[in-house]
TORZA-763650 format. One record per residue: x, y, z of N, C-alpha, C, O in turn. Coordinates in steps of 0.001 Angstrom, whole numbers, plus 500000, padded with zeros to 6 digits. Atoms other than C-alpha are relative to their C-alpha. Layout:
BEGIN
XYZXYZXYZXYZ
...
END
This chain:
BEGIN
500089498555500207550450934258470445500783500616501209500676500156502346
499180499422498917552803936463472438499064501063500776497936501377500398
500766499083499195551757938949475171499793501277499222498750501912499376
500256498816500808552225941812472765499009499873498967498369500852498584
500955500220500992550110940254470243498617500068500681497682500664500146
501367499895499264547253939818472826499635501463500377498464501844500404
500362498583499627547508943444473846499541500692498724498613501501498720
500442499262501365547218944562470246498548499496499658497721500345499328
501244500444500322544193942420469633498880500596500942497776500893500486
501072499472499100542306943697472724499880501479499868498792502053499896
500039498427500052543342947378472388499318500483498564498726501559498480
500571499630501250542221947398468676498561500216499980498006500850499083
501556500011499904538555947020469846499496501077500885498287501245501038
500363499046499023538665949854472353500178501421499437500934501670498499
499777498590500339538282953638472118501296500476500448501802500064501492
498554499637499801541644955434471918500190500564501395501241500379502009
499827499326498630540970957374475193500003498859501018500749498901501997
499997501113499081540190954160476914501278499290500027501803498868501058
498743500703500232543230952628475451501037500593500803501793499900501485
498845499242499334545494955346476860499714499843501530500682499662502269
500441500145498631543630955093480235500576498648500582501343498625501545
499659501304499607544122951350480563501620499769499885502222499100500725
498502500272500212547850951426479184500687500546501109501653499948501583
499209499279498987548899953850481802499930499179501379500867499112502174
500161500781498739547455951654484600500685498633499869501278498144500830
499462501233500124548592948403483090501494499947500182502046498956500659
498554499872499754552277949721483073500410499976501361501578499757501679
499801499857498474551942950064486805499926498605500598500385498449501730
500131501380499462551256946362487356501230499237499828501595498979498681
498748500521500137554429944684488060500225498808498964501215498714498239
499824501331500841553816941310486220499801500471498439500411499923497521
500250499491501368552516943285483113501227500774499512501685500577498387
498833499156500274555433945776483196501092499101499722501753499310498705
498917501091500245557923942727483492499882499406498561500876499233497856
500119500715501379556387941108480270500323501095498984501074500834498044
499717498886501048556505944426478343501466500243500004502025500268498907
498594499718500025560061945128479371500830498856499412501944499031498918
499388501173500777560856941573478095500000500158498478500980499954497762
500239499664501338559507942423474860500911501165499404501416501068498285
499143498909500364561433945684474649501463499470499908502155499788498941
498643500346499845564742943996475713500370499165498675501440499367498101
499625500702501148564611941573472810500244500892498765501192500676498010
499902499104501145564061944384470237501322500894500198502081501121499255
498843499093499812566753946668471908501281499136499688502174499697499053
498819500772500123569379943824471828500316500110498428501460500394498073
499741499954501403568985943766467961500294501401499592501053501561498636
499780498610500374568998947580467777501425500385500395502088501174499722
498725499533499525572141947856469745501143499599499033502157500288498914
498994500505500964574067945747467097500324500910498989501499501029498641
499815499066500987573582948322464523500367501436500510501007502235499827
499835498680499504573649951332466794501350500229500671501787501374500782
498744500037499397576967950400468546501022499191499385501562498292500031
499075500897500669579211948928466118501536500127500412502338499233500141
498597499622499619582462950451467496500281499632501504501368499868502033
499855500288498453581902949240471156501291499327500295502024499772501178
498852500703499753584672946757470966501184500244499051502189499534499079
498946499685501028586763948273468211500884501060500300502068500953499980
499275498778499717587906951673469429499949500190501576499110499605502262
499985499529498500588730953108472979498695500751500217498151501452499364
501201499199499549585771954432474908500512500783501146501555500512501740
499621499104498966585803957184477391498730500353500778497704500713500201
501132499548499128583498957879480311500390501257500895499621501825501670
499435498829499241585776960641481726501034500651499087501475500026498123
499029499401500744588168963103480343501400499297500402501669499139501593
498807500748499700591644961236480029500855500999500761500852502215500568
499035499156499177594230962387482545501128500748499235501654501798499603
498947499326500819596692963114479860499413499895498521498869498883498079
500611499911501288595677964251476413500560499036499107501739498708499243
499534501065500871595936961697473685500744500621498643500568501778498260
499275499437501208598134962061470565498967500136498899498166499256498586
500816499621501028596402963903467822499960499071498766498898498897498168
499868500864501228597563961551465000499232498770500294498594498208499404
500742501253499543596091958627466973498420500326499822497656499509499307
501400499649499961592749960401467243499509500172498676498399499746498358
500382499970501353592749961294463640499907498770499280499052498656498403
499898501236500586593598957827462626498718499163500322498177498470499461
501298500717499703590566956371464509498821500613499210497972499922498646
501147499438500725588254958922462996500122499678498537499092499394497926
499960500452501360589543958164459565499585498648499744498990498368498704
500537501399500037588883954495460211498569499877499942498026499152499108
501409499977499920585326955157461190499502500654498626498538500140498059
500601499412501140584820957452458159500029499129498765499141499200497915
499918500888501029586054954795455796498883498915499973498295498533498961
500998501038499777583746952248457235498482500426499603497667499700499032
501386499448500179580648954534457079499818500466498542498745500283497967
500097499364501294581396956226453741499562498947498936498730499225498073
500339500855501034581244953036451747498454499708499683498115499428498534
501443500204500205577449952603452137499330501241499224498692501106498180
500716498820500732576284956206451253500766500407498691500143500918497760
499345499619501077579062956766448796499516499179498680499495499730497580
500422500869501094577816953888446544498545500154499682498034499460498804
501393499697500304574284955225446600499050499010500603498049498711499951
500862501071499333572676952628449038499143500607501038498452499846501716
500731499292498925571041955275451372498969500837499454499203501510498450
501152499079500436567685957054450987500281501366500610500507501479501815
499705498719499367568245960762451378501404500103500544502366499700499891
498948499936499210570826961522454027501266500801499388501636501843499930
498881499366500650573803962493451729499439500391498527499170499541497678
500693499657501277572423964494448809500835500299498841500326500320497720
499036499729501049575574965317446797501052498965500116500982497981499380
499061501031499683578554963376448097501190499744499074501942498777499198
498822500088501023581036964025445163501167500443500842501068501392501620
498877499721499211584483964021446624500577501498499856501004502126500824
499473498667500376585553967316444889499107501049500745499632502039501254
500824499084499466582491969067446230500233499951501599500303500993502251
499771500119498566583061967705449811501347500690500373501401501456501336
498697499351499756586722968785449709499915501523499931500579502194500721
500264498602500164585655972230448643499393500620501148499896501587501719
500780499541498695583144972735451452500848499765501220500713500585502127
499092500084498913585728971457453923501120501003500101501620501297501188
499124498937500039588136974075452773499361501251500422499930502041501175
500630498752499556585666976768453152499649500012501505499714501036502186
500164500072498540584764975467456603501235500331500886501168500992501922
498736499871499311588356975412457674500358501528500067500835501985501106
499631498546500091588860979181456562499028500728500974499418501753501534
501030499324499163585682980125458584499688499348501321498637499610501905
500272500832498898585960977822461480499786500764501331499054500358502234
500265499062498739586121980554464097498849500940499986498514501521501018
500960499007500179583353982668462707498712499666500919498328498529501193
501219500145499027580284983335464999499064501135499649499360502273500016
500926498923500353577261985311463580499526500818501033499025501910500766
500519499313498848576383986353467074500803501325500131500292502381500502
499015498887499954579418988641466926500141500695498702501213500669498098
499880499358501468578684990571463727500947501026499838501339501300498703
498912499074500192581197993213464498501322499350499784502227499943499199
498702500656500168583938990746464557500017499187498802501095499018498231
500132500819501269582750988581461632498791500543499024497773499883498814
500976499524500883580802990801459249499825499205498715498879499421497956
500054500834501176581533988214456549498776498963500271498090498567499328
501117500884499793578960985884458331498699500670499561497834500035498957
501296499299500318576229988643457909499891500139498515498755500155498039
500005499978501420577194988912454176499355498640499536498385498542498784
500438501447500661576797985106453610498593499703500396497875499115499586
501338500304499700573598984846455449498920500930499305497839500484498921
500948499133500783571917987868453849499859499467498615498739499368498114
499982500352501401572879986633450414499320498642499845498529498474498916
500714501257500029571770982997451139498544500173500029497849499495499272
501394499790499919568345984313452138499476500639498712498429500275498177
500531499335501304568099986618449067499956499059498864498964498984498140
499850501001501176569186984008446599498932498939500061498360498581499032
500983501047499878566827981345448064498648500616499770497808500051499070
501359499392500242563889983809448221499774500296498580498636500195498120
500226499741501504564464984734444540499720498798499341498854498835498467
500351501301500501564450981068443649498534499614500071497903499065499168
501462500353499665561035980711445322499049501025499859498145501151500686
501077499107500358559139983458443744500051501229500620499050501939500525
499902498794499110560280986311445896500424501262499208500259502367499727
499607498895500600561676988549443179498883501149499888497717500918499570
500886498926500122560160991966443232498983500037501234498059500844501140
500784499915498945558433991350446585501013500254501229502228500369501069
499154499637498843559614992044450265500518498777500608500966498808501754
499690501195499230560408988424450876501338500084500629502276500634500051
498918499741499240562952988133453658500136498631500807499388497706500491
499882501138499199564066985473456221501324499976500724502018500989500810
498813500159499360566961984005458160500498498640499750499769497799499224
499298501342500069569342981054458186499875499356501249500089499975502291
500161500664498780568662978314460638500954498787500027501838498655499180
499150501238500027570273975038461577499560498745499295500308497793499073
500569501137500754568021972716459790498400500064499724497806501110499985
501493499800500296564337972034458772499238500127501208498339500958501335
500790499887498833563178971354462155500022501420500626498963501921501006
499952498682499525564376974722463368499166501010499186498480501886499713
500595498976500879563067976553460301498432499846500267497777500877500422
501324500167499622559559975013461005499664500534501243498701501296501326
500312499549498588559580975699464646499876501433500144498935501980500719
499896498494500098560665979306464082498764500557499423498220501531499943
501204499399500655557711979826461687498734499888500904497868500760500963
501217500300499175555215978256464107499936500968501199498878501444501611
499884499088498908556526980398466944499624501437499458498912502196500115
500306498626500652556307983501464651498441500189499843497909501244500189
501379499874500194552634982738463756499351500145501375498448500971501505
500562499880498714551803982287467410499980501345500580498965501840501069
499949498633499487553130985663468431499383501045499106498959502094499594
500669499066500814551778987387465404498593500158500215498020501247500230
501380500085499805548361986159466009499537500528501347498416501017501492
500399499526498595548401987049469761500097501627499930499274502358500480
499961498387500113549534990704468909499031500600499095498499501667499397
500834499406501069547469991312465881498544499537500094497640500280499712
501433500475500082544338989155466398499460499690501475498281499407501688
500559500251498671544213988676470193499839498477500247499126498127501188
500196501602499898544395984728469858500868499584501208502093499701501163
499294500594498950545332983239473182500126498455500065500931497898500811
500033501481499973544607979584472475500158499591498391499266499106497696
499720500274501515546277979189468973499846498588499526500039497662500314
500222501203500627545568976364466646500683500063498593500593501077497900
499427500130501332547499975197463512499377498735499328499237497668499924
500583501151500814545951972991460794501048499377499144501611500004498246
498821500634500515548447970413459735499615498491499465499241497605500234
500285501311500502547917967423457298500830498966500682501988499201501029
499458501172499342548628963940458851501443499711499384502274499136500087
498763500256500731551585963742456345501092501014500204502237500835499790
498900498899499854553365966977457379501067499532501062500784498814502020
498780500344499135556767966598459059499688500081501495498943500932501980
500213500117498545556867965619462692500450501260500713500108501428501883
499542498836499439558552968979463310498892500950500503499010501686501482
501237499184499546555073970636463446499514499591501296499259500419502169
500509500453498742553924968388466179501013500365501184500606500604502322
498968499489498980557255969288468043499695501390500255499603501751501429
500344498583499633556425972978467666498721500148500745498615501029501598
501334500139499347552875972208468802500243499837501580499670500526502424
499697500372498561554328970688472089500904501104500597500686501478501749
499138498959499528557042973342472474499347501324500355499638501943501378
500538498676499913554912976414471983498596500122500286497967501167500122
501324500055499545551639975277473203498968500460499016498071501251499312
500911499664501125549887975475469765499246498748499754499808497688499480
500760501372500237547064972996469389500177499652498425500040500472497517
499911500369501446547651970941466219498774499339499606498378498368500251
501304500576500551544518970121464324500383499158498722500618499753497670
499519500758500975545449967143462146498946499672499042497900499213499500
500995500212501071543524966777458790500484498782499162501683498586498967
499497501039500844543499963679456600500505500459498586500483501622498181
499608499797501386544828963305453150499128499168499083498481498255499594
500872500603500841542999962093450076500611498789499357501746498480499720
499496501119500480543490959019448020501422499959499249502071498944498999
498739499652500589546511960659446377501135500398500979502272500705500622
499032499642498936548149961371449745500220501486499979501293501973500337
499980498372499846547450965150449490499023500462500919497996499806501093
500826499519499036545878967252452035498523500163499543498297500749498484
501477499844500328542003967120451936499538501286500228499397501706501377
500410498594499856540833970610451138498787500158500881498716501054501722
501272499868499275537405970022452539500139499828501451499446500450502256
499739500228498489538724968757455833500666501178500594500425501530501749
499377498694499584540900971895456022498897501064500307498813501705501355
501059498922499673537916974121455590499166499806501353498822500719502103
500813500357498865536013972213458244500685500296501265500071500567502297
499082499955498791538913972499460625500285501456500446500708501668501583
499769498567499770539210976361460449499078500544501218497865500337501212
500692499399498943538175978144463663500411501366500220501311501815499510
499462498615499611538554981667465219501352499901500597501968500959500723
498684500161499406541735980399466765501078499494499091502219499302499510
499134500565501030543329979113463594501118501097499710500756502225499377
498986498948500258546713980975463158500744499635498726501340500540498143
499197500462501072548284979007460358499543498726499360499169497793500070
500216501243500699547623976406457748501248499496499328502013500300498796
498680500493500573550431974138456499499743499097498851498729498401498795
500094500881501159551046972365453225501440499588499796502358500312500181
498706500474500371553990970277452025500435499968498634499587499681497788
499659499988501416555965970507448873501441499366499801502427500082499626
501015500992499850556450967607448859500103499533501540500948499988502312
500010500713498789555618965503451944501079499089500155501454498431499185
498933501101499829558368963366453513499530498637499634500188497958498846
500345501347500124556421960209453568499934499494498655500647498564498280
500322500527501218555071959848450158500449500887498688500176500608497521
499640499084501132556578962704448145498999500763499106499242501202497982
501087499293500720553344964262447198499922501459500442500235501807501580
500116498650499769552685967984446844498600500312500314497703500074499505
501333499612499561549724969249448834499469501100499108500261501815498495
500569498986500884547217971542446953500281501413500614499414502010501253
499617498761499291549066974674448064499224501134499441498829502015500206
500837498791500558547202977069445676498810500166500632498491501299500994
501303499988499544543883976170446991499970500286501532499171501093502008
499826499897498597544900975890450657500473501443500448499984502030501413
499560498674499623546880979200450625499005501080499803498909502037500570
501099499031500198543976981052449074498967500011500965498347501040501238
501008500104499027541686979697451623500525500724501300499771501353502042
499534499181498902544054981098454238500053501480499824499851502229500779
499922498630500277544454984391452574498625500667500179498548501767500727
501176499449499865540788984945452421499476500190501534498671501062501860
500400499977498588540394984290456180501066500733500819500969500703502045
498875499322499199543647986390457187500590499101500946500766499416502122
499244501021499224545344983214458362501358499862499233501471500013498017
498652500242500594549026982540457833499930498597499104499110497709499339
499753501282500722550048979807455306501501499743499824502241500563499281
498712500359500127553257977988455500500195498805499076499597497739499221
499545501168500915554797975887452695501238499410500488502304500024500482
498787500728499593557092973243454061500692499441498640500311498422498064
499235500402501215559540973042451096501436499470500415502380499470499625
498641500435499501562412971664453206500589498890499033501767498973498686
499559501022500752562726968611451098499955500295498423500816499806497692
500099499674501355561610970003447687500416501425499464500397501692498262
499706498613500360562692973700447757501002500169498929500948501038498059
498848499827501142565829973080445681499849498980498924500807498768498181
500317500880501035564286970557443427498761500461499065498832500402497837
501054499673500825560939971775442307500080501280499178499373501338498172
499880498774500831561830975195440931500767499539498666500381499951497572
499323500407501160564309973511438551499212498935499305499235498955498075
500941500955500649561912970598437792499090500743499080498899500366497924
500991499078500770559446973326436624500572500505498793499928500466497745
499291499403501156561990974942434323500447498828499034500660499044497841
499821501067500891562746971482433026498804499320499161498942498427498326
501331500344500682559065971046431889499271498988500729498295498459500197
500864500955499248557885968720434656498735500737500549498768501958500698
501400499511499675554307969346435777500108500232501610499782499311502359
499888499595498680554955971138439193498920500852500464498854501948499907
501133499129499494551882972602441055500574501238500692501585501060501371
499626498782499346552340976231442320500179499770501513499327499118502117
499759500246498482553761976228445945500711501158500654500821501156501880
499060499021499358555907979364446516499306501425500088498091501618500130
500639498478499688555541983239446934499311500542498818498784501650498905
500829499521501167553973983563443444498556499851500415497709500546499853
501383500009499494550832982612445237499887500942501110500705500862502027
500057498952499053549681985540447317499607499583501425499727500366502367
500454500479498691548380983441450185501120499357500730500986499188501942
498860500543499272551773981860451025500751501048500646501201502003500014
499461498863499318553231983870453782501290499486500570502028500355501035
498707500563499662556222981573454744500362498831499420499451498095499040
499576501172500606558345978833453375501254499592500684502121500435500913
498776500687499422560970976490454979500589499289498867499871498669498082
499270500714501043563643975127452670501424499687500484502142500531501021
498655500480499425566755973105453509501058500129498849501007499481497803
498894499861500823569872974278451854501040498745500144501844498451499260
499097501175499772571699971235453315499410498651499475499938497591499814
500553501104500682569536968808451337500381500284498495501566500286498159
499623499975501420569319969348447544500485501506499664500527501867498488
499186498889500135570951972759448028501430499694499951502226500470499422
498635500456500037574137970758448540500934500687500934502148500576500764
499163499518499024575397972656451458500397499043501158499752498007501318
499732500923498821577052971075454566498743499905500967497878500776501056
501166500194499039574660969645457173500062500975501023501122501262501579
500252499014498940573278972182459557499636501412499493499845502449500123
500316498660500643572014974842457163498513499900499359498247499032498528
501307499813500556568331975822456386499621501445499792500348502331500240
500519498607500060566338978931455463498614499984500351497921499040499971
501276499702499767563154980205456772499627501374499307500272502398499528
500289498763500830561475982768454449498568500572500384497646499796500637
501222499361499723558676985223455143499593501074498900500465501680498277
500413499249501029556615987245452815500373501535500192500412502287499218
499692498546499691557552990644454523500731499977501346500556499074502164
499312499751498793559831991945457277499102500122501324499517499819502443
500858499731498839556916992771459514499648498620500652499601498495501876
500199501422499468556124988961459851501250499469500778501199498900501869
498776500574499473559787988141460396500289500594501411500900499918502238
499732499285498821559927990658463253499440499036501304500016499046502392
500482500821498973557812988135465337500809498831500393500542498194501412
499027501137499915560585985528465029501093500481500894501543499701501734
498783499294499225563282987716466613499989499974501542498911500087502126
500025499830498619564191987741470096500954501083500506502127501114500135
499242498815499574565364990928471913499870500088501509498803499790502047
499961499749498494566346991673475639500631501317500190501782501569499834
499563498599499769566540995299476688500338500345501407500939501385501678
499734499678498605566743995054480441500974499150500657501164499287501865
498903500999499505569469992313480897501264500867500374501753501639499548
498684499330499574572581993693483014501117499699499086502083500457498995
498823500280500949574756991937480417499986500908498707500883500797497870
500036499119501169573682994619477811498832499658499188498036498795499558
501019500243501005571364994697474875500297498651499295501384498490498740
499905501324500661570868991109473519498936499791499001497784500193499170
501026500245501025569185990020470451500546498899499098501746498857498828
499637501087500895569241986959468197498846499742499018497687499843499423
501065500282501069567268986117464978499333498592500201498153498432499887
500501501412499898566826982319465783500100499573501368500286500379502280
499986500522498644566815980042468695501373499966500551501509500108501766
498704500012499357570525979821469123500604501356500213500203502356499619
499166498738499817572876982434470330501238499920499097501232500364497949
498893500226500855576310981529469158499743498926499009499189497874499326
500313501100501176576150979629465771501325499854499337502170500733499507
498924500285500860578811978115463474499912500868498761499127500512497882
499955499235501133579418980742460950500525499353498777500204499711497644
499434500755500981581345978354459021498959499139499088499151498886497898
501125500655500739578149976468458060499292500964499051498905500559497954
500583499071500915576687979561456566501044500334498875500649500562497731
498892499722501053579981980197454668499910498776498949499914499011497740
500013501119500840579801976592453264498736500004499125498715499593497965
501427499933500762576077977158452283500253501164498860499933500984497685
499940498835501143576882980466450386501032499359498934500890499570497729
498963500427501040579869978702448732499408498866499139499804498715497984
500649500961500741577706975823447657498974500590498855498974500227497679
500888499366500967574945978002446110500734500786498885500354500662497720
499383499235501043577322980348444269500974499180499130501246499557497991
499170500744500871579673977620443083499180498989499053499645498659497963
500648500905500921577000975241441665499188500882498987499244500634497782
500635499065501029574835978040440096498715499323499417498571498114499598
501097500499500512571515977576438314500218498859499072499508497854499107
499719501023501086572964975567435500500459498572500745500111497494500263
499749501108499335574476973113438115498765499340500642498663498114500678
501166500585499269571132972695439997499038499375498825498424498323499000
500791500469501083569324972233436728500561498609499640499797497644499609
499487501251500404571691969464435694499897498918500974499741497775500544
500145500955499019571517967664439058498559499668500142498311498516500499
501322500225499857567788967893439134499543499156498746498632498341498895
500331500803501210567516966391435615500400498614500245499641497703499912
499483501315499829569626963440436616499215499269501073499001498059500997
500676500648498949567719962857439791498559499521499550498124498406499838
501425500321500450564202962934438209500045498934498960499105498141498911
499893501114500883565329960652435465500289498749500676499745497719500278
499696501276499193566693958112437891498858499563500763498631498360500896
501156500376499247563538958332440004499056499482499179498309498629499657
500955500624501043561488957566436843500443498542499730499574497686499565
499608501372500209563580954430436313499763499156501213499527497960501048
500306500664498905563080953460439886498517499700500164498124498612500585
501454500145499948559307954044439747499541498816498983498825497885499351
500366501056500968558912951931436616500495498596500462499833497580500250
499515501368499595561056949158438104499191499563501176498904498366501213
500996500331498918558866949107441261498677499499499502498120498516499991
501268500510500679555760948853439028500144498842499335499120498194499121
499996501220500604557172945971437299500103498793500835500144497674500324
500126501235499056557194943740440453498562499995500475498096500930501126
501329500104499853553676942465440708499494500267501556498424500794501860
500570499857498547553565942413444592500159501321500576499767501554501719
499792498629499433554534946061444944499179500989499283498668500644498217
500733498968500588552783949336444121500547501328500391500869501493501568
499402498632499636554063952966444040498750500745500527497661500673499958
501179499087499436551854955326446230499976501283499414500995501973499432
500141498717500665550591958311444436500797500055498658501046499106497914
499290499841501288552457959883441647501207500906500274501250502011499735
498945499073499531555702961301443204500992500313498910501093499673497863
498886499512500925558547963169441541501371499198500279501965498542499423
498660500559499629561647961965443488499892499228501336500801498432501571
500199500726498807560444960586446832499106498817499736497892499009499670
500797501111500474559240957116445942499642499082500983500468498316501481
500413500912498967557020955316448345499312498775499409498613498915498405
500545501193500540555948951691447787499504499161501170500010499175502292
500696500738499028553654949343449527499662498619499328499906498407498140
500341501244500614552379945762449103498732499527500646498509499874501805
501205500633499426549019943862449651500318498560500197499420497836500627
499894501508500019550558940436449579501223499603500778501323498464501234
498764500303499010553927940624451505500222501102500986499847502255500778
499701499119498903555080942209454683501173500875499511502294500408499311
499119498974500542556806945423453468501210500260501089502285500706500689
499001499709499108558822945710456675501042498811499920502228499071500123
499076501070500263560412942217456059500804500280498654502000500004498560
499268499626501139561225943428452558501093501067500330502213501057499819
499056498985499527562863946349454187501268499409500737502412499837500584
498832500701499320564945944055456392500838499271499048502063499277499168
499091500731501079566094941967453421500888501119499301502105500958499210
499193498932500650567239945149451641501085500461500889502153500812500389
498901499426499128569234946212454701501105498986499999502242499415500198
499062500902500173571096942951454321500736500118498658501853499623498514
499181499693501359572045944006450684500546501311500157500883501863499109
499404498780499792573372947237452244499131501259499782499592502385499973
500750498921500261570440949348451347499377500641501426499009499908502344
500539499262498817569218951998454008498785500779499490498937501889498980
501250499340500375565660952920453242499153500489501203499459500204502361
500822499474498891562960954653455239498623499138500141497793499017499240
501314500735499718560192952532456847498960501041500477499202501935501287
501113499068499746556862954278456980498736499158500529498621497943500370
501268500687499671553469953515458442498828500861499733498971502028499369
501382499297500259549738954518458093499968500581498626499908501808498559
499823501434499974549916952932455573501273499425500057502238500148499808
498680500580499958552701950441455996500457499952498626499872499389497701
499241499925501324555188951207453231501448500382500380501846500565501530
498615499594499941558741952086452552500199501136498866499413501203497921
499591499186500988560426954914450569501425500289499763502248500213500675
498571499765500302563605955786448757499939501518499599499133501856498733
499817498470500493564454959655448390501153499992499101502276499808499569
498960500058500840566454959785445314500864501176499926500386502293499725
498903498912500013569679961846445383500887499819498911500723498920498086
498948500227501108572669962355443142500649498821500225501062498242499219
499358501205499898574189959383444713499331498857499287500025497933498864
500703501103500683571569957141443165500093500230498404499633499405497614
500037499821501517572240958703439660501315499436499417501579499654498235
498839500582500465575546956843439389499654498837499195498628498227499496
500357501185500841575630954059436654499741498796500750500563498426501587
500373501300499483573895950881437697499345500056501388498823499024501808
500635500110498681572586951935441150498521499852499934497994499111500763
501471500221500069568891952184440123499738498656499620498863498033500221
500220501292500415569112948974438324500235498955501035499472497993501129
499634500850498901570760947237441250498876500016501041498505498990501610
501082499901498861568025948573443654498881499164499558498403498325500320
501186500927500374565223947012441510500352498601500171499527497843500682
499689501385499949567162943753441315499925499451501379499375498377501623
500083500333498718567607943681444941498568499950500703498272499173501611
501261499774499503564139944741445616499167498759499541498380498229500326
500544501198500551562919941892443472500326498778500769499445497986501103
499574501024499198564935939478445332499508499980501420499274498931502020
500441499865498679563850940824448602498432499401500083498026498615500940
501497500667499986560031940112447624499937498585499857499088497924500453
500096501554500253560768936615446431500443499339501289499918498281501635
499431500676498814562736935863449640498875500072501085498654499074501771
500956499840498951559999937147451935498749499099499651498070498621500560
501158500873500422557309935158449888500467498514500308499649497661500655
499596501383499740559485932029450317500395499686501505500591498514501825
499651500226498662560341932446454030499003500870500857499407501833501509
501026499221499128557044933723455728500339499820501431499986500699502217
499706500370498568558284932195458994501025500907500769501028501014501996
498901499186499476561300934575459419499407501346500615498616502066500006
500497498761499241560658937390461985500579501180499507499903502207499430
499269498773500351563324939758460747500588500711501151500379500312502297
499330499357498963565329942174462677499276501314500291498876501498501440
500718498774499673563680945653462349498450499836499671497682500710500073
501387500118500291560302944382461079499099500007501221498063500670501159
500786499871498855558922943814464602499812501396500536498757501693501095
499974498532499440559619947442465569499058500730498989498067501316499426
500982499245500830557980948911462355498655499447500131497684500201500184
501349500559499808555161946440462737499359500482501211498162500769501198
500698499677498650554598947363466437499463501480499839498344501791500247
500366498651500186554599951143465438498909500228499237498118501127499520
501153499848500919552183950633462580498741499427500466497680499825499985
501336500532499778549626948527464264499648500151501500498469500064501843
500364499929498613549910948977468075499072501242500393499523502362500152
500877498968499572546968951145469426500658500782501083500538502007501114
499444499466498810548888951794472607501238500821499737502351500309499854
498977499259500540550982954646471442501001500310501175502133500654500833
499061499691499033552660955189474838501032498977500012502193499302500260
499004500989500061554339951834474516501051500287498836502262500115498968
499087499749501239555736952790471062500980501178500418502187501162500177
499189498760499596556904956164472495501022499515501027502161499977500968
499073500575498969558544954240475454501219499360499267502368499577499651
498945500635500794560509952111472781500924500960499377502128500719499296
499078498954500671561785955277471013500827500539500962502001500785500682
499198499328499058562892956739474181501133498976500489502259499385500772
498949500981499702564764953556475041501143500193498868502337500336499128
498972499968501109566431953764471636500866501306500147502071501243499905
499230498868499774567481957382472399501046499834501171502176500320501125
499124500253498949568907956224475675501205499245499526502350499518499887
498896500943500547570867953464473743500913500904499267502103500618499400
499078499081500720572439956275471573500955500680500910502075501000500510
499121499170499131573854958026474610500667499027501015501201499490502023
499414500890499136575088954852476250501475499786499495501664499655498286
498614500246500331578885954357476205500272498458499789501402498064499500
END
């Protein structure tokens, strides 16, 4: 048994607070620290192989070159990298990540970006087109999510994380001014996106995590018990990232409405799928502004809205709530300063490509894309259920999580990576998922996925001694009670990403 295994066995029997106390002190013991670093080094060596594939292939720079390089040479290198990377996602082997990927669509968005490459929404007087695009993006998205006839409003952000963080900052400031709450709390299902915990850390909002039920949906009774006089917002996902399940938004938002608490629907992943799925006749629970208790929604236009990466929308039920998101400075010697989101200067070209995507695809295009995705997801679900060792978690629409009671799912994940598949490893419980996109709707992709998955299960069953490449990392994150060690490993990975 390795030193890491021994630590896990001991820590599993102790109280979490005692584990954290001991962990902090153990890491200060030179001999223990050396053994832990040895465990890290082995894992990081494997990670570096995938994270730094160009290390010995292309020139590297640690300082600005004395003389500028030839532009054609630079473009040639970038084109070579693009070709190498494109083959994987273009053929539909990646979970999520690239949601559209059609060459004509990409070329169109690139043309739009080029036309607007100098645009900056911070200077609205110079680029009023940016204001037009963003206002209409918000209006179109709000209308799609039940805002017609209401005062629904919002802003464009850089992505789902910023949209979520903006909303949580907004509720903090709203509750402080209107309710006098100085120690704010937000109630968040354990399956909610990590961006909520990030907001908790950044904005000093206490996150109260509530469990999910056997169907991986937020436990309503647990939410009721978690409400206090300091609760400023309750969160629900439509759907959640890990298991693709939609929380009981109707019940949760009504609970919030009766207590004059904000309710945020995180529809970053499903906001541009669920409205069309409902129109197609799928059973989609209510989640948007048609519910009177829903006071904000985050939705990513750069996912199933098929805009270029770096565009999301945060919506509010009324302008009064949105005002708590804005930043204004009236005493700065540099003049009057104001911005709607965290950034000052922003790439107006991304908003232009978002507007172009929404208006060029249209309702008919989104309906057609959603139909293909949901039909492909059904094929994948049925295929997974046909493999005796695997089971689908819950009853998802298009984010399909699967687990196993008889084989190591992380080793299955490793095998799939050798077949070019890039899937998402999850834990609590140990599982993996595939987020179905238009890339997967290409002929034969879903069928190959099931074939490779079946081969993966058989390989793991036949080779139990294999350690795998990423399986130890997922396994440690899933089972190790000493969370600080897992956090240290993640930080080392981030260090690796910035290493030349």
